[in-house]
C-alpha positions in Angstrom: 176.4 37.8 39.2 175.9 36.0 35.8 172.5 35.3 34.1 171.3 31.8 35.2 169.9 31.2 31.7 173.4 31.3 30.2 174.9 28.9 32.7 175.4 25.2 31.9 176.3 22.2 33.9 179.5 20.3 33.1 181.1 17.1 34.4 184.5 17.3 36.1 186.6 14.1 36.2 188.5 14.0 39.5 191.6 12.1 40.7 190.8 9.0 42.7 189.3 9.9 46.1 189.9 13.6 45.5 186.3 14.7 44.8 186.1 16.8 48.0 189.5 18.4 47.3 188.4 19.3 43.7 185.1 20.6 44.9 186.6 22.9 47.6 189.2 24.3 45.2 186.6 24.9 42.4 184.3 26.7 44.8 187.3 28.9 45.9 187.7 29.8 42.2 184.1 31.0 42.0 182.4 28.0 40.4 179.0 26.6 41.3 179.8 23.0 42.1 177.5 20.0 43.1 179.0 16.8 44.5 176.2 14.3 45.1 177.0 12.1 48.1 175.6 8.9 49.5 175.5 7.4 52.9 176.7 3.8 52.8 177.8 1.1 55.1 181.5 0.1 54.8 183.5 -2.4 56.7 186.5 -0.9 58.5 188.8 -2.7 61.0 186.2 -5.5 61.3 183.4 -3.2 62.1 180.5 -1.9 60.0 180.2 1.9 60.0 178.3 4.5 58.0 180.5 6.6 55.7 179.7 9.4 53.3 181.1 8.8 49.8 180.4 10.3 46.3 177.3 9.0 44.5 179.4 9.0 41.3 183.0 8.2 42.3 185.6 10.4 40.5 182.9 12.8 39.1 181.2 16.0 40.2 179.1 18.7 38.5 180.2 22.2 37.7 177.9 25.0 36.7 179.4 28.0 34.8 178.8 30.6 32.1 181.6 29.9 29.5 181.4 33.6 28.4 182.1 34.8 31.9 184.3 32.1 33.4 187.2 30.2 31.7 186.9 26.5 32.0 190.6 26.0 31.2 191.4 26.4 34.9 189.6 23.2 35.8 192.4 21.1 34.3 195.0 22.6 36.7 192.7 22.6 39.8 194.1 20.4 42.6 192.1 17.2 42.8 190.6 17.5 39.2 191.8 15.9 36.0 189.6 18.0 33.7 186.2 18.2 32.1 184.6 15.3 30.4 184.7 16.0 26.7 183.1 14.7 23.5 184.8 15.7 20.3 187.1 18.1 22.1 184.2 20.1 23.5 183.1 20.0 27.2 180.1 17.8 27.6 177.0 19.8 28.7 174.7 18.0 31.1 171.0 18.9 30.8 169.9 21.2 33.6 166.9 19.0 34.3 169.1 16.0 35.0 171.2 17.7 37.7 168.0 19.2 39.2 166.5 15.7 39.3 169.6 14.4 41.1 169.5 17.3 43.6 165.7 16.7 44.1 166.3 13.0 45.0 168.7 13.9 47.9 167.4 14.1 51.4 166.3 17.7 52.1 167.8 17.8 55.6 171.2 16.1 55.0 171.7 16.6 51.3 172.7 12.9 51.1 171.2 10.2 48.9 170.0 6.9 50.4 172.1 3.8 50.9 172.1 2.1 47.6 174.3 -0.8 48.8 171.6 -1.8 51.3 168.9 -2.5 48.7 168.7 -6.2 48.0 165.8 -7.6 46.0 164.0 -10.7 47.2 165.5 -13.7 45.5 169.0 -12.2 45.2 172.0 -14.3 46.0 174.0 -13.1 49.0 177.0 -14.4 50.9 177.1 -14.5 54.7 180.3 -12.7 55.9 180.0 -12.9 59.7 178.7 -15.3 62.3 178.3 -19.1 62.4 177.3 -19.3 58.7 180.4 -17.3 57.4 181.2 -18.1 53.8 177.8 -19.7 53.1 175.8 -18.6 50.0 172.2 -17.8 50.6 169.1 -16.3 49.0 167.6 -13.1 50.4 164.0 -13.9 51.4 162.9 -10.6 53.0 163.3 -8.4 56.0 162.8 -9.6 59.5 162.3 -6.3 61.3 164.4 -3.2 60.9 167.9 -4.7 61.6 167.6 -8.4 60.5 166.8 -10.3 57.3 165.5 -13.7 56.5 167.9 -15.8 54.3 167.4 -19.2 52.8 170.4 -21.5 53.1 170.9 -25.0 52.0 171.9 -27.0 55.1 171.8 -30.7 55.8 170.1 -31.5 52.5 167.2 -29.1 52.9 166.5 -25.4 52.5 166.3 -23.6 55.9 165.2 -20.1 56.8 167.5 -18.2 59.1 167.3 -14.7 60.6 170.6 -12.8 60.2 171.6 -9.3 61.2 171.7 -7.1 58.0 175.3 -6.2 58.5 176.4 -9.8 58.4 175.8 -10.4 54.6 176.3 -8.7 51.3 175.3 -9.3 47.7 177.2 -12.2 46.2 179.7 -11.3 43.5 
């Protein structure tokens, strides 16, 4: 076992949607790896479902002691493209930053919250389902746990409607 004080965190750039593959292969090679993940809503086949995806798409963190472990093998690891480098040297991530990311994860599941579901009051949204499909609206607040209040311009005046949360998304 290596001395923890000599270990540093590095960032691995992964192939598109290959973060899990890279993580598994790096762990098999004896590296300490952290892939922060988030629980998010995604539309599949016309239905909204919860999926687990990387918090930082195409990136994961790797902890190693460069004197004990060669980082050259990362480049040839399945799923990985290589280390993020600055001036030819692997970029070292401050230990406190990775610890802070780990600390923000849910202690039970290890997942981070759903960032796509956070919409500030006054934000522009577009309704994607239901009788108001395609209409732009303004997020006015929550109406219970599963519904939201939206302001829409209809028949020459601003109206408040209650819409299921999965029926709208932030406007592009």
